[in-house]
N, C-alpha and C positions, 0 to 999 in steps of 0.2 A: 044480225052477226057482227062479230067484235070489227071495229074501226081498222084494225091492225092486221087482220086477216089479208093475207096477199090476193090481189085482184088478177085474175089472169083473161085475157081475150084469145078465143080460138077462131081462127078463121080458116073456114075450109066449106068448098062449094059442095061435098058429099055429105048429106044429112046424117048417113050412118056412122061416119067416122066422127062429125060434130058431136053426136050424141053419146057416142062411146066415151071419147076422149073427154067430154063434160063429166060424166058419171064418174069415172076414175078420178080426176082431179078433185070434184066435190067430196067424194069418199076419203081423200087425204086432207080434207079441211078447206081447201082453196075457195075462193068466190069467183064463179066463172060466168063469162058472157059471150055469146056466142053470136059469128057474122057468117053468112055464107057467099059474100062477094065483097069486092072492094068499097063500094059504095056503102054497105052496111058497117064494114070495119071502119072506115073513117068515122062516121057517126058514135059508133059504138067507143071507139077511141076518146072521142072528145068526151064523152059523158060517163064512162065508167072510168078514165084515169089508170090504166092497167099497170099494175107492176111488172107484168111480162107478156108478152104475145106470143101465140103459136101461129105461124102464117103459112099458108100453102102457097106454093108457088103457082100452079095452076088453077085460074078461076075465069069465069066465063067473061067477066066485064074488064078486068085488068090483070097482068100477072103480078105476082107475089114480090118478084125483084124490082118492078116498077115502083109498087107502093112503098117497099122499104125506102128506095131512094128518095121518094118524096117526102116520108116521115124524116128520114136522116137531115135534108135539106131544113125542114119545118121545125123541128124540136132539137134541140141542143141537147137535152137531158132527156133523150129517149131511152126508154126501159130496154130490158134485153129482148132481142127478138130471135124465136128458133124459128128457123124455117124447115118446111116440111115438102116432101114431094115424092110421088110413085113414079117418079120417071126420073129418077136421080141421075146425075152426071157430075163429072169432076169439075167440068167448066161451071155448073149452075153453082154446086156448093163453093168453090174459088171465088165467084162473085159475089154470092150473098156475104163470104166472110170478108171480102175486100170492102163491102158496103157498111161493115159493122155488125152483120148478124153474129149472135152468139155461139150458134151451133148449127147444124144441118142433120134433119133427121130424114130417112129413108123410109116410105110405105112398102108393106104393110109394118105398122108402127111396132116395136117392141116396147111394151109398157112398162115392162121394168126399167129398160133405158131411158124410156121418154121422163119418168118419175124422178131418176137420178139427174139427168140434165135440168129439169126444171129445178130441183132444188139446190143445184150446184148454181144454176144462173141467178136466182133469187138471193143466194148467199154473197155471191160477187157481187151484184147489185147494191145491197145494204153494205158491204163494205166500203163501196166505192162511194156511196153517199154519205158514210161516215167520214173518211177519209175527206172528202170535198168540203163537208161541214167544219170540221177540225180546221182545215187551210182557210175556210171563209171566215170562221171565228179568229182564228191568228189574225188576219189581215183586219178584222173589224175593230179587234182591240189593240190595234198599233196606235200608238199617239206619239205626238212629238217629243222627242228625247233629251233631256239637259234638264239641268237645275240653275242655269244662268237666269241672271235677271232678264236678259232679253226674250227668251223662251218662256218665263214665267208670266211675264208682261203679254206677249201672244196669246198664249192660251186664254188667259184673264179675259182679253178682249173677246176672243172667239165664244168663250162662253156666255158672256154677254150679248154678243150678237145672235147667238144661236135661239136665245128668248124672243125674238123677232123675226119678222119674215124678209127684212130688207136684203137685197141680192149684193153680194161681196165681191169686189173684183180683187184677186190675189195678185199681188206685184211682187217681182224679185227675180234675181238671175237664174239662170237655167241650174237646175238640181237643188235648188234652197229646200225643197220639200212642200210645195206648195198644193200637191196633190194630198199629201198626209194632214197638212192644216185643214184643208177644205174636208176631209174625211172626219176630222176632230170636230170641226163645226157641225157636221151632219150627225154624228155620234152623240150630240149633247143638245140637239133640236127637237122638235114635236115630229119629225119626220125620221127619227132613228130607228123606228120598227119598219120602215119602207126601205127600198133599194137604194144603194148608192152607185152610180152608172156614172164612170168617168171615160172620157174619150179625148183622145189626142186628134184635136181638129185638122191639124196640117197633115195628118195622115190619110185624110179622107179625101178623094179625088173630086174635082167640083163635078164631073160628070154621074157619080153616085152620091154626091150629098144631100140632094132632096130626099132620095129613098132612104138614106142612113137615118138621117133627124126624123123623118116623118111618116116613114114606113110606106107602102102602097097595097094597093087591093088589084088583084088580077084573077080573071076567072071565077069569083067567088070566093077566093082564097084572101086571107088578111095577113100580112107580112108587117108586124108592129116594130116602127123606129124607135131610136133612143128616146126621144120625149114620151112615147107610149110606154116604153119598159121602166122608166124612172117614174110612173105615176105613183102618188103618195109617198115619194121618196125625193134623192136631191140627184140633179145631173150637173157634173163636172165639166166644162169644157175647158181643155187644155190648151194654152196659147190660142187663144179666141182669134188672135191678129191674122193667123193664118186661114180663116172662113174666106170663101168667094164671095163676090158682093149678091148674086140671087140668092144665096142660102141666111145670108145676112138680113135681107128683105123679109125672107117669109119666117126666120126665126122672131125677127121685131113684131110681125103681127099676131104670130102665136103666143109671145110673151104678153103682148097687150091684151088680147081676149082670151088666154086660157084656153084657147081651142085652135084647130088646125084642121087641114084637109089631109088626108094620106093620098100620095100620088096614085091617078086613077080613080080615087075615090070622090064621092059626092055629097057625103053625110058628115058634117062637122065633129070632131073628136075632140071631148074636152078630159083634160088632165090637169092634176094637182100636184105641180113640180116646182122644188126651189131649184134655179138654176144659178150656180154661181160658176164664176170663169177665171181664168188667171192668163198672165202675161210676162214674158222677159222683157218685151219692147215698149217704147213710149208709146202707148196706145194713141194720146193725144197728137203726138206728132202724125200718125197714121191718118187720122181723122183730118188734120190740116192738109195732109198730102192728097187726100179725096180716095185713100184705100180702105178706109173703115166708116161706116154710116154713123154720124154724130148722134142720131137719135139712139141707136142701138149702144152706142156707148155710154150714154148717160142712163140708159134702162139697167143696163149691165153693172155700172159703177155708182149705185146708190151708197156704197160705203167701200174705200179704198183701204185695203190692208197690205202694208207692206212687209214683207218677210225678209229679214236681214240676210246677208251672206255668213257663211258659216265663219270666215276670219273675223267676223265682230264678235263672235261669241267663242272663241277657239278654247276656252276652258271648259267646254262641253265635249270636245274631243274624245278624251278616256270613255267616257260614258256611252258615247255613240259607238266606238269602237267594240266595247265589251257587248253591247245591245246587238249589234248586227253580227257578230261571233256566235252569241246564243240564238239568234234567229235562222242563221244556215244550218246549226246545228239541228234544230227543230224541224225547220221547213223542207231543207234538202237533206238531212241525213248525212251532212258533211263532218269529217273527224274535227272534234274539239280543238282549238290552237289557242294560244294566249299571247297578247303582245308583251315584250319586255318593257321595262322601265324605258330604258334609253329610246326604244322606239317610240312609245306614246310621247315622249317629251318632243323628240323630233317632229312627229306628226302634228302636236299643238302648235308649233310655229311654222307648219306647211302653209303654203300660199291656198291651197285649196280654190283653184280655179273652177272646179266643176262642183263644188260646194259638197252637201251632204250626198248626192248620188255618187260623187266621184269617191267618197269615203266608203259608201255601201259597196261599189264595185270592187274597189280595193281590197277590202277583207275578204268578198267572195274570190277574187282571184287567188290571193295568200292560202284561203283555205282548200281551193281546188288545185292549185299548182303545188304549192310547197309541202315538206315533209317535216316531220317532228310537231312536238306539242308547242314549242317556243317558237314564238315569230321574233327574229331579232332585227337591229338596225340595219344590217348590210343587205338582209332580204327585202325588207321595205324599200330602200332606196334601189335595189336593183328593179323591183316591180314599178317603182315611180319612174324609173328611165334614168335615174342619176347616174348608174354603173353601166358601161356598156360592154356587152358580152353575150354571147347567143351560145356557148360551147357547155353541154350538160355533163356533168361528172354522174358516176354512179350515185353516188348519196345523194344527187339533187334531180334525179328524173321526175318530171311532172308527174301528179297521180293519174293524169289522164291519159298519159301514154300506156297505161295497164288496160283502157277500156276499149270497146269494140270500135271500129273505123269511125263510124257514122255518129257515134257518142262523143269520140274525142273530137270529130270535126267541129260538132256543135258547141263543146266548151272553148274548143279554140277560137270559133268564129264570134262566140258571144263575147269573150274577153278582148279580142282584137276590135270589135267595133265600138265596144264600151269605151275602149281605151280612145280611138279617135274620135268618138262623139263627144267626149269628154274636152279632149285637146282642141276641138274646132269650137268650144262655147256652146254645145247643144244645139246647133244649126245643122239640118238634115241637108240643105243645100252645101253645104262647106265639106260635110261628110261624105256626101255624093263625090265630089269634085276628089277628096283627099284618096278614098279608096277604090276610084275608078268604077264606080257604078252607075246606072240610070236608075234615077230617082225612084220610078214605079217599082222596079225590081229590089231597090233597096228598101222600099217600104213594106214590101212582102217580106224580106228578108227579118228586117226588126221584128215585125209582127209574130213570125214563125218562131223567134228565139225569144220572145216574150220580153223585149228591150223597150223600156218605156221612154216615151218621147216628152 
């Protein structure tokens, strides 16, 4: 059978229904695997890697809702699941949909409806994968922007470092683009075809740190951690100074031996991962103060690469403004806007305390909140807080005012938190104090709004 033939897993404890559905789907050209209970379904899912699952709610060993819950937790890229039930209820349908099921079919099955929903689910899944692939390709293809001698020199150094396995410590102020430079290193290295996993170390609570990094084993199930997910690729540890002492020790051991134990596991896991890290604080001072292990510092700091602040290569500002306008047009489908020459000249001489991140966020705010194709100097000054005023005229009503309340609130919260994050030099502790939020809740909010730390 053709490798591109959609694979469908049918899970139902009634043999006649399994057989009937299987025959109908195979007649339509699909590749079908069958399972009669949850245990078989788990095994078949691992082996066949289905593109779609038809899942009965009532089974002898476990109900379909519980199995769906299990799969949703385990698999971030779970294929579409269509629930089936001979005892359909509104409550069951609502619960299944809330958990992420694509649709809900009542028995006796209407075969015409079944085929229509299967076709639509597969089409929706393919479209979602294509969009995710395009977004990932866009992210992967990103590289440091600018033609200044500063940017050219740094990129050249990274190309040379990419040919070796030395661990690199990226040093620089908050927002200079350390993650982007780390991704550039990865894209030019032998690990380029493997995953690039980035993690904001400070956003992981100490009590969850071991599981996050090393994974866990529980009742025969394996939950891979960051090191395992980055196998054959690169793991970028953002702001490594925020790592707790116990995880520092475990990471040191893992890097020295290229192996580790999952939490609750007894068998060593071997990985081939290039680990690179970043810091905006003086890590040698953290070592002297006893907050960071000296042996781990030397292990991660085989090569130090300093990323200069934007004010030291301000000639790249116009190119960065243009780049991020195009980025948000393509990535977020925002209306195109252009910076006037006066606005560009002003921004070339701006201090950029938040560096490239501040510039990126400024462009995003102006494209979301502004109106008209041209971004003039007054609008830029207003967005930077140089002009005081909070009265909206009819011609300057922000675009997000026209969105549903939840989306408008998300846009506002993102812009608000990014503004205060830049204002407080990229410190989550200072941000929490400034906005009056407890740090645990703030971390969740930053993660939900996709704000990079």
